[in-house]
N, C-alpha and C positions, 0 to 999 in steps of 0.2 A: 545812249552810251551808258553802260553799267559801271558803277564804281564800288570800291570797297574801302574800309578803314583798316590801316595796318599799324601796329604798335612799333614805337621806337623805344628801346630800353636804355636806361642809364648805366653807369659803371657797375652796379650790382647785378645787372643782367635781369633775366626774366623773373627771378625771385622777388624783386622789388616792385614789380608791376610795370606798366607802361609809363614812361615819362611823357610822351607825347604821341598823339594819334595823327598819322598822315593819311591823305586821301590818295588812292591809287586807281588807275583804270583797271577793270577786270581783265582786259586784254593784255596789260603789262603790270602785273602785281609787284614787280621788283623795283619799279621806279615811281616814286611819289610825284605828285603834280608839281611840287616845289623843286623837283630835280634830284632830291635825296635818293640814294640807292637803299633799298629796304632789304632786310634779312627775309629770304623766302620762307623761312619757318617761323616767322613772328606771327603772334596772334592776329587774327583777321576777324573784323566784324562787318555786318551789313551797313551799307551807306545810310540807312534810315536812323542809325544812332548818331550821325553827325548833328551837332547842335543840341544834344540832349544833356550837355553838362560835362562831357569828356574834354579833357585838355587836348585841343586840336591845334595843329600847325596853322598859324594865321595865313600864311601864304597859300597853302593848300586849300584852306576854306574859301578865300577870295577867288581862286582859280575855279574851284568847284562850283561856286555860284554862277559863274560865266557859262559853264557847260551844262548845267541842269536847270531847266525852267522852274521857277519858284512861283507857285500859285498862278500858273499860266492862264487859267480860266477867269481869274479875277481881274485882269487887265483888258480894258477894251481894245487895245491895239495888238493883242497877241495873235 
């Protein structure tokens, strides 16, 4: 399954930059994993940027970890 990061903006809008980044499924980019409805014109980044210091939604991150195998080859029972 492919994912994307999508920006959520604060009261100042896009000009102030992303307040929080949410994880969305590429097949449904308008709905964050946490359930929040996202603006379809919000900035989008590749899922590889998750965990690189961006301020990400904690709930989205937790659910993302359940959907994406992490270091799958490093675990003997994978």
